[in-house]
Structure formats: C-alpha cells, structure tokens
N, C-alpha and C positions, 0 to 999 in steps of 0.2 A: 193069608189068602193069596192065591196066585194072581199075578197081574194079567190083565187082558193082553192078547198078543196082536201087534200090528205088523202085517207083512207088507213090505215095500218092494215093488218090483221095478227094476230098471234094466236097460240093456247094458250100460256101462257104469262102473263105479269109479268115483274119484274123490279126492279128499274133501272138496268143498260141498259135495252132496251127501257125504257119508259121516264125517266126523261130528257134525252138529247133532246127529241122532243120539249122541251120548247125553244130550240134555233132556231127553224124554225121561220122566220120573214115574209116571203112572202106568205106562205101557212097557211091555217087553217087546222091543223092536227087532225084527229079523229082516235084513236087507238081502233080497234075492238079486243076483247080478249074473250077467253072461260073460263079460270080460272086464279087464282093468287096464286099458291101453295107456293111461297116463303115468303109471309107475310111481305115483306119489303117495302110496299107502304102504305101511309096513305090515308084516304078518300080525303083529300085536293089535293093529287097528281093525283087523277083520274078524274079531271074535264073534260078532253078532251077524256076520255076513254068510250067505249060503250061495254057492255058485251053482248055476243051472247050465246044462250042456245042450239041451234041446227043449222044444216046447212041451213035448210029452214028459220030459224029466221035470220041467218046471211045474207042470200040472200035478204030477205025482208027489213032489216035495211039498207043494202047497196043501194038498189034501192030507198028507201025513202030519203036517204041522197043525192043521185045523185052527187057523187064526180067527180072532174075533172081528177083525177089520182088515180089508185088503186095499192097498193103494196101487192102482194100475197105471198104465202109461196114457198119454194123450194120442188120439188117432192120427193127428196131423203131423206127428213128429217124423215117422218113417214107416216103411213096410214092416219092419220088425216090430215097431210099436203097435201096429194094428194087430199083429199076431198076439202080442202081449195082452192087448185089450180083450181079445177073444178068450184067452185063457182066464183072464181075470173074471170076466162075466160068467163063464162056464163054471169055474170053481166056486164063485160066490153063490151062484144059484144052487149048486149041488150041496154046499155046506149050509145054505140058508143064512149067509152072513152078508153084511153090507160092504160095498166097495166105494172108493172115492178116486179122484184123479186130479192132477194139476193141469193147467192149460197155459202154455207159453206162447204158442204160435200167434203172431200178430199181423202177418202179411194178409191182405185180402185173399180169400180162398181162390178166386178166379185167377189172380195174379200168380199165386204160388203154385197152383196145380193145373191151370188151363181149363178151357171150357168143357172138355170131356170128363175129366176126373173130379172137378169141383162139385157138381151135384151128387156124385156118388159118395164122395167123402163127407159131404154135409149129411147125407142120409146115415152113413156109418156113425158119425158123431152124435146125431140125434138119438139113434137107437141105443148106443152105448151109454150116453148121458141119461137116457130115460130110466135105466136100471140103477144109476148111481145114487148114493145117499147125499153126496155133495160134490161140487166141482170148485176147485180153487183156481181163480185166474190171477195172473201176475201182471197184467197190463190191460189197458183199455182196448187195444186191438184184439186181444184174446177174448175179452168180454163181447166185443162186436161179433167175432166169428161164432161164438156160442149162441148169441141171440139170433144171428142170421140163419143158423141151423135149426132154430125152433126149440132150443133147450129151455126148459122151465126156469124162469128167472129166480124163482124161490130157492133153487138149488145152488145158485152162484154166490160165492164168497170171495172177496178180494183179500188175499194174504200172500206173503212171499213163500208159499209152500214149495218145498223142493229145493229152492235156493236158500231159504231160511233167513239169510242176511249174512253178516260177517261174524266170524269168531273173534270177538274183541279182546280175548285174552292172548291171542296170537298176533293179530293185526293191531298194533299199538305204537305209540310214538317213541318209546324209550329204547332205541337201538343205536349202537355205534355205527359210524359210516363204514360200509363194506370196503375191504381192502382192494377188491377188484375194480373199484371206481378210480379212474386215473385223474379225472379233473377235480378242481376245487369245488365247483358248483355244477349241478346237472339237472336237466329235465328228464323225466322218465316216461318211456312207452313200454307197456307190458301187454303182450297179446300175440296172436298169430300174425305172420307176415303174409297177409293175403289182401286182395283188393278191397274186400268188404270192410276192412278196418281203416281205410282211408290213408294207407301208407304213402301213396303217391302224393296226396295233398300235404301230408306231414313233411315229407322230404322237400317239396317245393317251398313250403312256408319257412322251414328252418334255413334252407339255403339262401333265402332272400333276406334274412335278418341276422344270421349268426355272426357276420362280420362286425356287428355293433356290440357284440358281447363276447369278447375274446376269452373270458375266464369261465364260460359256460359250455357244457357239452350236452348233447342229446344222446341218451343211453337207451338202447333197444334191448329188451329181454323177450325171448321167444324164438319161434321157428316157423317156417312155412314155405310156400311155393315161390314167393316173390324174392328176388335177389336184391337185397338192400345194399346199394353202393355207398360205402362210407369212406371212399377215397377222399383224402384231404384231412382237414382238421375238424375238431369239435364234434365228432361222432364216435360212439363206441358201441359195438354189437356184442352182446352176451348170448349165450346159448339158452335153450329151454331150461327152466328151473322148476323145481317142485314148489307147491304153494307155500310150504313152511319156510322156504328160503327167501321169499319175497319181501316180508315186512321190513327188514333193514334198508332195502333199496327204496321202498316207498317212503319210509320215515325220514330219510335224509335228502330226498329230492326237493328242489324248489317247488315243484308241482308235477303232477302227472298229466300227460296229454293223451287223449283217447278219441281220435277223430273218425269214428265209424261213419259209414255211408249206407244209405238204403240201396239194396240191389233188387232186381226183378223178383227174386224168390226168397229174399231174406232181409230183415231189418233187426236192429238191436232190440232184444227182448227185455233185458235188465241192465246190463253193463256192470257186471260184478267188479271189474277192475276199478271203476270209479269209486265204488263203495269201500273197497279195500284201502285205497289211497286215503280217503276221508277218515277211515278208522285209525290210520297211522298219523292223523293230524296234518295231512297235506292236501291242499286244494286241487281241483281238477280243471283242466281246459278240455272241453268235450263238445260234441255236436248235438243237434236236435234230431238225430236219427232215431226212428222207432220210439221206444219207450223211455229213452234216456231222460227227457224232460219230466217224466213222471217220478223219477228217482233222484234227480239232481236239480237243485234250485240255485238261484243267483246269490243265495246267502253263503254258499260253500264252494262255488265254482263259477266259471264263465262258460256259457253255452254260445256257440256260433253256428251259423248255417252250415249244413254239410256240403261237401264238394266246393268249398270256398277257401283256397289257399291264402288269399289276401286277408280275409277275416281271421283265419287261424294264425297267420303271422302277426297280426295286430294284437291278438290275445296273448301270444307268447311274449311279445315285446312288453305289453302292459304288466304281465305277471313277473317278468324279470326286473324291469325298471322300477316299478312301483312297490317298494318293500312294504309300505303301509297297507296297501290294498291286498297284497298277497298274504300278509300275516293276519289281517282282519278276517279273511276267508278261512285261513288255517285255524284260527282260534275257535271258529264255530264248527269246524269239520267233524271232529270226534264227538262232541255233544250231539250233533245231528244224527250220527250213526247210533249212538247209545240210545237215543230217544226213539228212533224209527226202525233201525235195521240191525239191532243186536240179535244174533242168532239164538242165544240162550233164551232171551225174553220172548222171542217170536215162537220158538218151539213150545215153551210152557203155555203161552196163550192159545196156540192152535191145539195143543194136547187137550185142553179143557173142552174145546169144541168137539173133538173126536170122542171124548168120553160120553158126551151127551148123545152123539150119533149112535153109539152101540147100545145105548139104553132105551132108545126110542122103538 
C-alpha cells in the first residue's frame, strides 16, 4: 500500500530543515523549495526535494503531485511567505486536502509590522489559519500572536515543527579537536556577525576578562555585515561553515556563547546553535532574548540578561574558572537534548499526529 504524501513548502532549503525529513516513516515527504542559498546540501540530499521557479509553477507541481497533506508557510515570515500561503490554501481547497503550517514569529505584531500593516496581517493570519487543520507554534510569543489574531485555540499545538530539533547522530560529543583551532582551550561563537546576535556585547565582555585567561581563545565561526576586530591575542575568526562541519568545534569547546539581543523587529525564536552545542555535550552561555529561556534551562547553561556585557563577562569567567560547574552542566547537556530535542524522536511523534489529521 502506497504511503500518504506530505508536501512541505518552503522558500529556502537548508540542511537543518531538510535532512530531518529522512526520519518520516509513514509519509512520503516531498520538499518544495525556491532556492538553496546556504550551500550546505549535496545533490544526494535532494532526492525528495522539488524546486519551484514561480508561484504558478509551485501550484502546478503541487496539483500534479496530489499530496494527502500540505504544509504551508507562516504569513508573518515575509511577503514571499504570504504568497506561499495563498498557493497552499488554493491548492488544498482544489484538491480537497488538509493543510497545516508552523508559526515561529514571536515579536508583537504591532512592533514587527507597525500600526498600518499589523491589523491587515492579523486578518490574513486569521483567514489562513481558519482553513488549516492544525498550526504548530514553536514558542509562547508565536502562540500569543495566533491568539491575538483570533485563531481557534483548538487548532494550536506546541511542537518543534520545522526545526524538529537536533540530528543527534551528527551533533554528538565524540570528535577530535579541529586542526584549525590554534589555542589550547577555547570558547565558541557560531552564527551571523550582525547586531541582533549581540556581537558588540560579546566583544566587550571578552575584552574585559581575557587577560585573566591567557590560555583561552574566543573562536568565531560565521559571517555577516559586522566587522569583527580580532586585533591582539586570544581571538580567532573562522569563515562560514556548513552544518556538517560544526560538531567537532562544538564538542571540543569549553562552552558555546550565544548572546542574542531583542531588536525592534526581531527576537530569538529558538536558538538552534544552543541546542547543537548541548547535543555535543557542551554547555551554553546565552541570554534571555526571545524564546531562548523556553529552550534552555539553568540545568544545562547559564542565562544572563541581554545587552549586559558585565553579566556576560561574569558568566564567561565562571564557566572558565569553575571546572566543576562547567562539567556539571556539560554532563546534563546531551541527555537534555535526547529527552526533549532529538530530531528523530520529534519527527516520529509529530508524524503520528499528522496521520490522524488526514484520517479525520
């Protein structure tokens, strides 16, 4: 008997939102995508992916596939996402098939979009959600935005849908120290070099304490618009890396630091870097920005107020100096991920819910 087909529609495709789809067992999954800007997937990884070139092309390909369930985008994500929502609803209605979507956006709608667009987008969300079989929200801010738009609360489910969690077979502790690391011990930052990620506060914090720890470096992995000045000692800047290249850097760090800050139009929705570090058995030093406290507890990391270089510096000092505290957090890190954010377990759990949806 043929498996039911789940069509997933996204604007961009990348490793961390695509490879976990291999864990679906009861559905045949087809991932429709427009572009692949991250360059972190090989041709062999795209066997179940279908590229669309325009919205009319997407509509035609969806109708030709005739899926049993469609996962669309969330309206608050972008203008392109709104167009994807329209196609999703139109095709689902034509094929008489259910659709679902995830919700990440946690900034208050008025702050994110302003007084003119906020009520319009609330209407769009309510109308789109009205036809959906289920909506998966990934944080409390997203739930609030759905409720404020008047979405039926019976349709809301809290699951890491779309992020799925961490591929714990890839992100794991057992890796040798990367040859590219020049220092004996290091703290790791992974992410974009942009204001939103708290880079300014991270540099200020590290520059205030690094003289106390001559054998420790701060290693940056990523790229972005901010120019990170690493003149002097105890800092190393690497380039952008593919997801599959990151685990050895996580696994051999003292800890990962991820100091995101809330911006007028953005706040942290998940903080996947934190979860990847924990899966590799290393604790995190992070902030209370956005949804981070919903994903990170003081059992596996230290949370400090955002935009506070002094608190960040204190946290860095504590995790460097206090070996017992650091390793106590590290010991609990991977079990915490295996229990709560293992991608395979989460996919299998959500898949069971989706099977019920298509039978109703």
